[in-house]
FIFI-330052 format. One line per field, with one value per residue (C-alpha): z, y, x; residue number from 1; residue in three letters. Coordinates in Angstrom, 2 decimals. Example, Ala and Ser with C-alpha at 12.3 -4.5 7.8 and 13.67 -1.06 7.14 Angstrom:
2
z	(7.80,7.14)
y	(-4.50,-1.06)
x	(12.30,13.67)
resi	(1,2)
resn	(Ala,Ser)
//
This chain:
136
z	(156.04,152.55,150.76,150.89,154.78,155.24,153.39,155.27,158.61,157.84,156.44,159.12,156.57,157.41,155.34,152.79,152.42,148.60,149.33,149.70,152.30,152.76,154.75,154.58,154.09,153.57,153.76,153.82,152.41,148.96,148.41,149.97,149.28,150.45,149.68,148.44,148.22,146.63,146.64,143.51,144.89,145.54,143.39,144.37,144.25,141.72,143.08,142.28,144.11,143.68,143.05,140.27,141.59,140.15,140.50,140.84,140.37,143.00,143.15,142.46,139.41,136.92,137.78,135.79,136.06,134.60,134.12,133.15,132.83,131.98,133.67,130.30,128.30,130.02,129.36,130.40,131.28,132.96,135.04,136.09,132.61,129.34,131.06,132.05,135.86,136.25,135.31,136.10,136.78,136.28,139.11,139.14,136.97,138.05,138.49,139.91,139.97,139.89,140.19,137.14,139.63,143.19,144.43,143.16,145.55,144.33,145.39,145.00,145.06,145.25,145.01,146.66,149.68,149.79,152.41,152.83,152.02,148.54,148.12,146.57,146.39,143.86,144.76,145.65,142.02,140.01,136.93,133.79,131.46,128.80,131.08,130.36,132.57,135.98,139.02,140.98)
y	(89.51,88.97,91.86,89.87,89.20,92.94,94.02,91.70,92.75,96.58,96.78,94.43,92.19,89.28,86.21,86.73,84.16,84.03,83.32,85.85,88.49,91.97,94.97,97.42,100.91,103.08,102.53,104.72,103.85,104.91,103.25,100.78,100.22,97.39,96.26,92.77,90.66,87.34,85.27,83.60,80.08,81.51,82.33,84.02,81.57,82.03,84.45,87.28,90.25,91.89,95.43,96.78,96.39,98.23,96.57,98.63,97.36,98.65,96.56,93.25,91.06,91.34,89.79,87.65,88.28,85.55,86.65,84.80,86.57,83.38,80.58,79.02,81.33,83.24,86.13,86.78,90.21,91.28,94.39,95.52,95.35,97.06,100.14,98.76,99.31,99.21,96.81,96.98,94.07,94.30,93.26,89.56,88.56,85.45,86.09,84.82,86.17,84.74,86.58,85.92,85.82,86.07,88.27,91.10,93.90,95.53,97.70,96.69,99.44,98.70,101.07,101.06,99.96,96.21,94.11,90.29,89.58,90.74,87.76,84.52,82.02,79.25,75.68,74.37,72.94,75.13,77.02,78.12,75.11,76.21,77.13,75.03,76.77,75.64,78.01,75.52)
x	(91.69,90.02,88.33,85.08,85.18,86.29,83.15,80.90,82.27,82.53,79.12,77.74,76.18,74.02,72.93,70.06,67.27,68.21,71.93,75.00,75.10,73.22,72.44,69.77,71.17,68.13,64.34,61.17,57.77,58.89,62.04,64.53,68.27,70.58,74.11,74.18,77.50,77.88,81.25,82.32,81.22,77.48,74.56,71.29,68.47,65.84,63.27,60.84,59.42,56.14,57.90,60.48,64.03,67.13,70.62,73.78,77.26,79.77,82.83,84.59,83.90,81.05,77.59,75.61,71.83,69.45,65.79,62.41,59.35,57.51,59.40,60.41,62.66,65.30,67.75,71.50,72.78,75.62,76.66,80.35,81.80,81.66,80.44,77.26,76.84,72.97,70.14,66.23,64.05,60.61,58.17,57.14,60.25,61.86,65.86,69.02,72.58,76.04,79.59,81.91,84.93,85.87,82.98,80.31,79.31,75.97,73.05,69.37,66.90,63.30,60.23,57.92,60.05,60.68,59.33,60.04,56.32,57.15,59.69,58.87,61.64,61.27,61.41,64.89,65.77,63.49,65.01,63.37,62.49,64.64,67.61,70.75,73.26,74.42,74.30,76.35)
resi	(1,2,3,4,5,6,7,8,9,10,11,12,13,14,15,16,17,18,19,20,21,22,23,24,25,26,27,28,29,30,31,32,33,34,35,36,37,38,39,40,41,42,43,44,45,46,47,48,49,50,51,52,53,54,55,56,57,58,59,60,61,62,63,64,65,66,67,68,69,70,71,72,73,74,75,76,77,78,79,80,81,82,83,84,85,86,87,88,89,90,91,92,93,94,95,96,97,98,99,100,101,102,103,104,105,106,107,108,109,110,111,112,113,114,115,116,117,118,119,120,121,122,123,124,125,126,127,128,129,130,131,132,133,134,135,136)
resn	(Unk,Unk,Unk,Unk,Unk,Unk,Unk,Unk,Unk,Unk,Unk,Unk,Unk,Unk,Unk,Unk,Unk,Unk,Unk,Unk,Unk,Unk,Unk,Unk,Unk,Unk,Unk,Unk,Unk,Unk,Unk,Unk,Unk,Unk,Unk,Unk,Unk,Unk,Unk,Unk,Unk,Unk,Unk,Unk,Unk,Unk,Unk,Unk,Unk,Unk,Unk,Unk,Unk,Unk,Unk,Unk,Unk,Unk,Unk,Unk,Unk,Unk,Unk,Unk,Unk,Unk,Unk,Unk,Unk,Unk,Unk,Unk,Unk,Unk,Unk,Unk,Unk,Unk,Unk,Unk,Unk,Unk,Unk,Unk,Unk,Unk,Unk,Unk,Unk,Unk,Unk,Unk,Unk,Unk,Unk,Unk,Unk,Unk,Unk,Unk,Unk,Unk,Unk,Unk,Unk,Unk,Unk,Unk,Unk,Unk,Unk,Unk,Unk,Unk,Unk,Unk,Unk,Unk,Unk,Unk,Unk,Unk,Unk,Unk,Unk,Unk,Unk,Unk,Unk,Unk,Unk,Unk,Unk,Unk,Unk,Unk)
//
């Protein structure tokens, strides 16, 4: 069995609406935390939430994080390499993620606690207007 399938089964992960697999591991009114896994052929759909989110790298290959505050310009950041294992995303910032290899296992911490009502998925083919990289 592959490491990816083992992680999904062991942690009882389920498909996430933005792509990949996840499992909620902690939640109270102040904070929530999930494990989130993307395989190399997957990417998270462009989305934003109404709360601040911190992404923690756990295992696998480095993860590219694309962010856009205005829907036009974008930035690219990477976690999981060069001693960079954490990245914070300000509320209402558009973002998408893609592994640089076979898979990336991360944690996502949201405060106050995440609710699915906080999530806005961009239209299917949306990307920042100055975004020229393919997430496919």
